[in-house]
N, C-alpha and C positions, 0 to 999 in steps of 0.2 A: 391465674393472673390474666387480666383482660388482654386483648389484642392491641398492640402498639403500632402506630404508623410513623415511618420515618422518611424524611425527604432524602432522596439519593439521585443519581443519574446514571445512565446506560454508558458502558465503555466498550461499545462494539466498532463505533465509527465516528467521525469528527462532530456531528451535531451534539453529542452527549445529551440526548433528550432526557428531561426530567421525568423522574419516577417516584411513585410511592410504594414503599416496601411495608407489608403488613407482616408484623413479628409478633410471634407468641412464646413465652418462655425462652427468649433468645434464638428461636428458630424462625427462619424466613419462610413464611407460608405463600405469599403471593406478591406480584408485581404488578402495578397499573400505571397509565400515564398521569403525570402531575398536571392536573387541568388549571391549578393557580400559579404555575411556573411563569414567571414574566417573560421568558424569551421563547421557550419551546411550546408553552401554551396548551399543554394536553396532547401534544403530538408524540407518539412512540409507535415504533412499527413491531411486528410480530417477533422479530429477531430479539429485540430488547426485552420484551415480555418474557420471552422463552429462557431468559437468563436464570430464572428460577429453577428451571428444570436441569441446567447444567449444575447449579448449586446443590441440587438435591439428588444428583445421579448417583446411584450406588456403585458405579463402575469407576468413579473418581479414585485417584490414588489417595490413601489415607496415612500411609506410614513409609518411612524410608525403606527401600527394598534393595537387596544385593542379589545378583544372579549366581546361582551356584553351578557346580560343574555339569549338572545334567540339564541345564537350561531353565530351570524353575527359579522363582524368585522367593528369597527368604526375607522376613521382616527383621530389620536391625534397629538399633537405637540411634538417634541423631548424632551422639558423640561418636559412635563407631562409624557411622557412614561419612561424617566430616572427617574424622581422622584418616579413614582409608582413602578417600579421594584426595585430600591433601597429600599424603605420603606418596600415593602413586603419580600424583601430577608432578610433585617435587623430584621424584626419582628420574621421570622420563626428561624433565627439563634439565636436570644434572648430567644426565647421560648424552641426551641428543640436542640440547638447546631449547630455548622457548618457541622455535618454530615447528617443534614436534606436536605442540599443542595448540588446537584452533577452537574456534567457537562459531556456533550459528545462533542468530537471534531471531525469534518470530514476530510476527506483527501485533499479538497482544501486548508486548512490552511497551509499545508506543503509547498505550493508554494506561500505563501504570507508573505512576509519579515517582516513587521511590525505587523502583527497579533499575532503571538505567544508570543514574550516578553510581551506585554501589556495585553494580555488575561490571561496568566498564572500568570502574576504579581497580577491581580485582584483576581484570584482564591486563590493564597497564601495568599494574605493580608486578604482575607475574612475567611481564614482557612479551605477552602474546601479541603477534602481529598479523597472523592468519586468520582473519575473521570473515565471516558471511553472514548475510541477513536476508530476510524476505524482502527488504526494499529493492533488491535487484531483480525480484519477479514483479515488481509492483511501481515503483516511483522513482528510483535512482535518478533517472534522466531529468527530473525537475530540479533536484538540488544541484546537478551538473549545470543545467540550463540557466538557473537563477544566478550562480556564481559567474558564468561566462558572460552574461548579458548586464547584470546589475552589481556585480563585485561581491556577491553574497549569496550563499547557498540557502539562505533562510528567508529570502524574499520572493514572495509568490502572490502576484496581484489577482484579485478576484472580481467578479463582474459586480457592478452596482445594479443588481436586478430591479430594485424598486424605482430606479429613475432611468433604465435604459429603454431605448426605442427599438434596439435590434440586439439580439443575442445569438451568437453561434456557438453551438456545443459540440465538441469533437470527442467520440469515444467514451460517453458517458450515459448512463441509465439511472437518473436519480429516483425514478418511480420504484425501482427494485434495490438498489444499493446507495442511495443517496449520493451526495456529492463526494468527491474526494478532493483534498486541498481547498476545500470550501465547506464551511460549517454553517449549515441552515436547516433548521427543523421544517417538516412539512414543505419540501422542496417543490412538489407539484402545486400546492395550494399558493406558493409564492409565484410560481411561473404563470398559473391561471390568472392571478390578480394582474400581472403585468400584461398579459394578452388581453384582458378585458379593457385595459386602458389604451390598447392599440399597439402595443409593442409586438414586433415579429421575433419568433423563437424558431431556429432550426436545430434539429439534432442530426448531426453528420455521423452515420453509422452504417455498417454493412446489413443492418437489419431494421425493420420498422419496429422499434422498440416499445415497451410498455408505457414509457414516458409520452410518447406520441398518442398512443391509443387512450391515456388517461387525459388527454387535452393539454398536456403541458407544452405543446409545439409541433411543428411539422417536420416530416422525415426528409431528409437528403440522403439517399442510398449511395454508398461509395464502396468500391473494391477495397478489400482490408489490406493494410500496410501501404497505402497510397496517399495518406492524408498530406504528406510532406509536399506532394506535387500540386494538391489542390490549394493548399496554403500559399505556395509560391505563386500560383496562377492568379490567385485573388489580389495578392499584392502587386504583381505586375500589371494586371489589369487596372486596378486602382490607380497605379502610377501613370499608365497610359492615358486615362481619361482626366488626368489632373487633380487626382483625389489626395495627394500627400498633403499634409499640413507643414507648409515650407517654414513656417516660423518655429514650430515645435520641433522639427527635424533639424534646423539650423542650430537652435539654441541648446538642444540637449542630446543630440546624437553625433556619434562619430562612425566612420566607415559606411556611411549611407551609400556612396557610390558602389561599394563592393557588394552591398546587399541587392542594389538595383542590378548589377552585372550578374548575380547568382540567379534572380528571379526572372530575368530576361531569357533565360534557357527555357522557361516552362509557360508559355503563353496558353490560354485557354484551348486553343485550336489542337495543340501538341499533347495536352494532358487528358483530354477527353476520353480517349480510347482506354488509357491505362486505369484511369479513376472510375469509369463507368458513368461519369456526368457529362451530359452533352455541352458543347461549347456555349451555347445560349445560356444555359443554366448558371453555369460559372460566371459568365459576364453579368447576368441578372443580379446574382448575389454581390458580386463585387460593387456593382453600381448601388444597390441598396445598402450595403454597409458603408459606403463611401458619403452617401447622400443623407443617411440618417442623422437627425439632430445630435443623437448620442448612440453609440454602439459599443457592444462589449463581446468578449470571446472567452471561452473556457475549454480546457482540454483534461481528459481523465485517462483512466487506465487502459482503455481500448486503443488507444493511441501510444501510451507509454510503451506497451508492450510489443510494439512493432520494432522493426530493424533501425528505425531512425528516430526514435523517440526524442532525443535531444535536439536535433534539427526542427522537428515539429514544434516543441516547446519554444524554441528561439523564434520561429516564425509566428506563433500565436502571439508572443509579445511584440513582434514587429508590426503585425497586422493592427493591433491596438495602438501602438506609438505613432506609427507613420501617418495615421489617419486623424491624429490629435486626440484620440480617446483615451489615452494613458493618463492617469492621475488626475481624473476629473470626474465629477458627478456624473452618473449614467454610462460611464465607461468602465475601465479596469483600475481599481484602486486598491492601496495596500494598508490593510488594518493593523492595528497595533496589538490590542488585546491587554492582558495584565503586566506585559513586558516588552520592551523594545529590544529585538533579538537580532537585528539586522547586522550590528557589529560581530556577533558571535559566529556568524557565517562568513566572515570576510576572509577573502583568499584570492590569489592569482589563479586563474583557472588553468592557464598554459602550464604552470608548474605542478598541476596536480596530474598530468599524464606522463606516465612511465611505462617502461618494458617490464613485463613479468615472465615468470618462467615458461607460461603457456600462451603468451601473446601479450599485446599492449594492454595496459588496464589504467583506471583512474585510481589514484591513491585513496586509502581507506579501506573499507571492506571489499573484498574480492567478489568478483562475479560468481553467483551461487552455481552457475552452469560449470564452474571448474572445481566445484568441491570434490568430486570423485577423482579428479585428476591430482588434487593435491594429497589425496590419500593414497591412491593407487599408483602414481606415475612420477610424482616429484623425486628429485635427487636426495632430498632430506623430507621424507613424507611426513604427513600428519599422522601421529600415533595415537593420540588422545583428542577427543573432541567434547566440549560442552554445549549442549543444545538447550535452550531455553524457550519455553512457550512457542516451539516451531516444530515443523514436521517435514523437514527437508526430503525425505524418502518420497513423498507424494507432492510436494509443492514445487520441486525442481525437475527439469527435464532428465531423461535418462533413468528411469526408475530401477531398472535391473542392475545398471552398472552402480548406483548408489547403494543398492542392497549388498552388492559385493563389497562396496568401500566399508559400509557399516561393519560387516563381518570380520573384516581385517583389522579394525581398530583394537588396539591393546587396552583402551579405556574410553568407554562411552557413558558420560554422564547426562541425564536427561531430567531437567527441572521443568515439570509440567502439571496439569490437572490429571491427565490421563496417561495410561501406557498406550501410546498411539502407535502408527506404523513405523516410526522411528524409534520409539521407546521399546520396541520388541527386541531390539538389538542392544539394548542398554546394560551395562555392568552395574550401573547404580540408578535407581529411580528415586528421585527426591520430590516429594509431594508439595505443591504450591498452593496458596490461597487463591480464591477467586475474587472476582471484582466486588463482591459484596462481604467479603472476609477482611477487608483492609481499608484504610483511610486513602482518599484520593482528592486531587482536583481535576478539573477537565482539560488537562494540559495539552491534549492533542489538538484543540481548536485555536492554540496560540498562533496569532498571526494569519489566521485565515477565516475568522469569524465575521459573518454578516452583520451581527450585532454583538460587539465585543462584551463579554461577561466572564465571571469566574465563579466557581462553586466548589466548596468544600464537602465531600462526601464522608460522613462518618461511618465507622464499621457498623454494618447492618446487623451481622451476625458473627459470633465468635468463631474462629476457625474449628473445624470439627477436626477430631482425632488429633493427628500429629502434624497437620499442614502448617507450613510456615511461609512467611512472605519472602519474595525473592531476594530483597535487600539483605535480609538476615542470612540467608542460605549462603550468598556469596561473601558476606563479611565474616561468616564463621569459618568458611574455608580459608579466607585470606588471613585470618588470625591464626588458624592452625599451621599455615605455612609461614608464619612470622613476617607476613607482609602488612603493610600498612592498611588500615580499615577504620570504620566509624568507631570501633570498639576501642581504639587507641585513646579517644577522648574520655574514658572512663578508667580512673585510676585502679579500681579493683573490680574486675568483671564479675566477681561472685560466683555463686553456685548455679545460677540459671541465666546463660547468656541471652536468653530471650527476653529478659525484663529489664535490664539495666540501661537501656538506651532511652533517653527522655525524648517525648514528642517534640519538645522545643529543639532539641539537637538535630533530630532527623528532618525537621521541617525548616530549619533555619534559612536554607538556600531558597527555598519558595518564599518565605517571609521577606527575604531581602529583594527578590525579584518583584514581588507586589509592591514593595515600599517605593520603587522607583515611579510608580503610577500613582502613589499617595494614598494607598489603601494597605492595611496591615492583614496579615493572615487572621489575626483575632477578630478582625472587624468581619472578614468574609466568613469565619466560622460561627459567628453570632447570628448571621442571617441564614434562614432555612433555604433560601433560593440563591444564596451567595450575593454578588455584587454586580450590578448592570452598569457599566461606564457611562452609558447614555450618549456616547458620541460616535455614532456610525461613521466609518470612513467616508469622507466627501471628497478626497483628494486635495491637491493644491501645493502640498508641502513636500513632496518626494524628494525632489532635487535639492531642496535646501537642507533636509534633516535625515533623509532616509538611505539615498544611494551610497553605494560603498566603492564604486570604482575610484581610481587615484584623481581622475580629471572630472568627477562628478557628472559623467555623461554616459548614456546608454550606449553600449558597443554593438552596433548594429550588423556586425559580420566579424566575430572574433577570429583573429588569424589562426587560432589554434583549430579551427573547423576545417582548415584547408583540405586535408585528407578525406574528412567525412563529406564535403562537397563533391569531391570527384567521384567518391564511391556512390553518392547519391545519383549521379549520371550513369554509372555503370549498373545499378540496380534498375533505374529506369529502362535502359536498353534491354536488360533482361526480361522484365515484366511486359514490356511492349512486344518482344518477340514471342513471350509465352502464350499470349492471347487469354481467354476466359475459359478454356476447356478444362485445365487442370483445377481440381477442387482445391479450395484453401480453407483450413480449419481455423475458426475464432472460438474464443471463450464465451460462454453465455452465462449471465448472471441469473440466479434464481431467489424467489422470495423466501424459501426455506433453507437456504444454505448461505454460509459466509466463509469462504474458503473452506476449511474443513471443522469449523467450530461446532457445528450441529449434527456432525455424523453420528453421533450415538443416541440421539433423541428421537423416541418413536413418535412423539407429537408432531414432529417436524416432517415425518415421512409418511403420513397417512394419506388416503385418496389418490393412490397411483403415483406417490412421491418417493417410493421406496428404491428408486434407482435412477440414475441419469440416462438420458437418451442422446442419440445422434440426430439432430434436426437438419431436414433437408428441404429445399424447394421441391414442390411437386414435380416440376420439369426436370429437374436433376434426377429425381426418383425414377421417372418414366424412362428417361434416356439411359439408365443403367439397370433398368429391369428390377428395381427395388420396390417392394410393397410396404406400406406402413405395417409395423409390426415385426417385420423381417429382422433377423440378427445378422449383422455384417461384421466383416473384419476390416477395420480401418487401419491402415499401415502406411509406412513410408521407410527410409532407410535408417531411422532412428529407433522405431518400435512397432508394436502391433497390438491392438486391443480389439476386443469383441463387444459389440453394443448394439442394442435394439434401435430402430429408426422410428422417428416421428416425423410427419409432414409438417412443414412450417412455410406458408406462403409469403410471410413477412420478411423472409430472407431474400438476399439477391441471389439470382441463379449463379452457380459457382462457388457458393459459400456454403459451408456446413458449420454446424456450431454444437458445442458440449459444454456442460458446466463442469467446473474443476472441483477438487475437494473430495472426490470419490476414488475408490479403489482400495478398500479395506479387507479384501478377502483373507489376508493373512494377519489381521489385526486382532489377536486373541484377547487382548487387554480391553477391548470395547466390544462387548457381545452383541449389541443391536447392530452396530455398525459393520459387524463381520457378517451378520445375517442379511444385510442390505448393503452390500459392498459397492455396487456399481462398477464403473470402469475409470480408470485414471487417464484422461487425455494428455496429462503431462508426459506419459510414457512415450509420446509421439514428438516431443520436443527436441529441437537440436541442442547439442552440448559441445564443448570444447571450442576451440579457436573458430572465430566467425559466428559463434552462436549468440553474441551480444553486442551491444552498442559500445565501442571502445571509448567514447566519450564520457560514458557514465557506468559501464558495467551492467547495464540493464539488459535483461535476458530477451531474446526473441521468442515471443509466445503466442503472436497472433498472425493470421495469414499464412499459416504453415502448410505447404502442400502435402496433400494426402491422396491415397488410392482406396478405392472400395471393392470388397469382393463379397457377394452374396453367400452366405453359408447354408 
């Protein structure tokens, strides 16, 4: 049979870059960029192309497995696996209540169209309320901030880069990890075009990142976890020089005086020492932003992961709004995509903040930093845990305590591609399909696309062995527990529960969503590259059609922020007194890792990339007697890791950096990852009370104090 080419797209990050899959006899052989794609135009990074290696990895889970008394795993049939999991889950719920069963959901589920609805349907039907997800290690602050300011957790303005004259980018490195909460293929190419026509672009980061070295913009180095003070100083300075757009503020904002009162605490002169940015530079940037014909701003995970990510996201929106750059071409705009979802995230932010057993939390999924507490310390502990496409043992702070927690569980069910570090503790391993073994749409770009489009990806290859899609796995468990599921729509499920659900039924929700924008799923499927809406967001209609606050105005200083604003001053005083002598650890993004997705691929670890390093500025190395190649112990009150050192003069002094996603020395189910384990920097992250932003449940993961000892 000749080689067949199939149009598909990558499901690693928001841009969903178009790919061409080469298939022979139903076997995926190769992936390459789709040069005819009307939006991504032949751009795809090495991580997307490496998807074929994950697909073909012999260490992938192939069959349902059950751990025996000796700790080894036995292959079992799907019916037996589903029956066991269902009966044991039901027994725990009947004996201890639904709070005895929890769940953890990993990042890849966000790129899996059918997984979420059926997985969360099972959790709801079973009455499970103790949920955790990777978003509290990544971006939970943005959902909280969107709801507090705009009345909806699903409103996230993006910069109109093609028309902006100035762009400030906080905590983002698109050359390595693309954008987050902004879907653009070839981000550096887009930025270079903007700069070629005269736009100014600044990357605010503790390191001169690859995006700067690639020509994407200029570096503005900042001490980690201090972005909130720079943002406040910029807004204050703009106000001082008369840069507020009084008409926009009067017509569309409330509690503007409270905003002014807050930022007044942080003039440029006061924050210069803490941020590491001199007074003159802060005032210059404020003046440039205020006086630019159009200006825009964006913020990503490098700031999300700080202690005050929600306040930062709030001030990012305020910087755009008070200067008149919100909801207009060249400023920050709100795209629609294939579905208007603003109402779906509507809610009163103040009502979402409650007291939890281990401290104040935001309603919804709990802080990941409290997972071990809910298993080891809760009055009614979690006794069973479902983990889907995630790896909390390595992704969350407090690795050793999490390992203890996993060992204590009476039931751990892992649904994944691999037996990862968390899967090593599983009682049941349920093998899931990968992105090329299922149908999908590019759902993660919804509402954040630079150029709105939707594409349907057909299944490229049939699932190998006994791998099943996550929707099917959870619907089958629900059915076995006599809970409602998609199988209820079928009168006679028949002999093979995997075949009786029609595509029309599975995709009816998405078809309905698409219909609201005048395009059917059938029409999208008929086009190899999907449907391009051809109406990039230009702004101008947000306050008439999009905003979800009751008064249709932007809340410029939500009252529910009061406690966080006082804490902001307390943290400032602490950092001001601390000075710059204490080393602060930040996360470093790498070209060949994406969280822990590629840990088992030999091809991504060649040429000296078989481990992660501790990167230090040469001056910090000299001052501590560290030479390049030395192995050091990096430690604090939360943990200790050993790691080799590399010099990096792109870092600010006083800042050290490590890539996360490593630490697989005990992961026997991933052979190459175990041979090249690296060190897990998350073992040094704080856990428990005060380890997360109470406005959003977002973990404190960057700017963490550490000490170094040469071994």
